[in-house]
C-alpha positions as CSV (number, residue, x, y, z in Angstrom):
1,M,0.0,0.0,0.0
2,E,1.4,3.3,-1.1
3,L,0.8,6.4,1.1
4,T,-1.3,9.1,-0.4
5,G,-0.3,12.8,-0.2
6,K,-3.0,13.4,2.4
7,Q,-1.7,10.5,4.5
8,K,1.9,11.7,4.2
9,R,0.8,15.2,5.4
10,F,-1.0,13.7,8.3
11,L,2.0,11.6,9.3
12,R,4.4,14.6,8.9
13,G,2.1,16.5,11.3
14,L,2.4,13.7,13.9
15,G,6.1,13.3,13.3
16,H,6.9,17.0,13.8
17,G,6.8,16.6,17.6
18,L,8.7,13.3,17.7
19,K,12.3,13.1,18.8
20,P,14.7,11.0,16.7
21,I,15.0,7.6,18.3
22,I,17.5,6.1,15.8
23,T,20.7,7.7,14.4
24,V,22.5,6.6,11.3
25,G,26.3,7.3,11.6
26,K,29.5,6.2,10.0
27,N,28.5,2.5,10.2
28,E,25.7,3.5,7.8
29,V,22.9,0.9,7.1
30,N,23.9,-2.4,8.7
31,A,22.1,-5.4,10.1
32,A,22.0,-4.0,13.7
33,L,20.5,-0.7,12.5
34,V,17.9,-2.5,10.4
35,Q,16.9,-4.6,13.4
36,Q,16.8,-1.5,15.7
37,T,14.6,0.3,13.1
38,D,12.3,-2.8,12.7
39,E,11.8,-3.1,16.5
40,A,11.1,0.7,16.8
41,L,8.5,0.5,13.9
42,S,6.8,-2.5,15.6
43,T,6.5,-0.5,18.8
44,H,5.8,3.0,17.5
45,E,4.5,2.7,13.9
46,L,5.9,6.2,13.1
47,V,9.7,6.6,13.7
48,K,12.0,9.6,13.3
49,I,15.5,8.8,12.2
50,K,18.5,11.3,12.3
51,I,21.4,11.0,9.8
52,L,24.6,12.2,11.3
53,E,27.3,14.1,9.3
54,S,29.6,11.1,9.5
55,C,27.2,9.0,7.3
56,L,28.5,9.2,3.7
57,L,25.3,7.7,2.1
58,D,22.7,9.9,0.4
59,R,19.8,10.7,2.7
60,H,17.2,9.5,0.2
61,G,19.3,6.3,-0.3
62,V,19.3,5.6,3.5
63,A,15.5,6.3,3.7
64,D,14.7,4.0,0.7
65,E,17.0,1.2,2.0
66,L,15.6,1.2,5.5
67,A,12.1,1.4,4.2
68,A,12.6,-1.5,1.9
69,T,14.4,-3.8,4.4
70,C,11.8,-3.0,7.2
71,G,8.7,-3.1,5.0
72,A,7.9,0.5,5.8
73,Q,6.9,3.6,3.9
74,V,8.9,6.9,3.7
75,A,6.6,9.6,5.0
76,Q,9.2,12.4,4.8
77,V,12.9,13.2,4.1
78,L,13.7,16.6,5.4
79,G,17.3,17.7,5.8
80,R,19.0,15.0,7.7
81,T,15.8,13.6,9.2
82,I,13.7,10.7,7.9
83,L,10.2,9.8,8.9
84,L,9.2,6.1,8.4
85,Y,5.8,4.6,8.9
86,R,4.7,1.0,9.1
87,P,1.2,0.0,10.4
88,A,1.3,-2.3,13.3
89,T,-0.6,-5.6,13.4
90,E,-3.1,-3.6,15.6
91,P,-2.7,-0.1,14.3
92,K,-2.7,2.7,16.9
93,L,-2.6,5.5,14.2
94,E,-5.6,6.0,12.0
95,L,-4.7,7.4,8.6
96,P,-7.1,9.5,6.6
97,K,-8.9,7.4,4.1
98,S,-7.8,7.6,0.4
99,K,-10.6,8.5,-2.0
100,K,-11.1,6.0,-4.8
């Protein structure tokens, strides 16, 4: 399921007040980081990730790689901050419905 523009705006609004709980540093995207992100998504659904200056990868590349490996959606890439969303088995967040 791809997020609609309206859903992304909703998630960005929620993510604005969040503190980054994961940081990507010079080790870049490795198995431990993927596991940490996966666990955070399972717990929180919406996760803010900070990319440090020491990370040499492109920020969009980091976002896409983490989203793909964790089965999540990229809600936003702003500066060195990424917002990832993955609905839980029992979702806590209710996204706006997409019109069809």
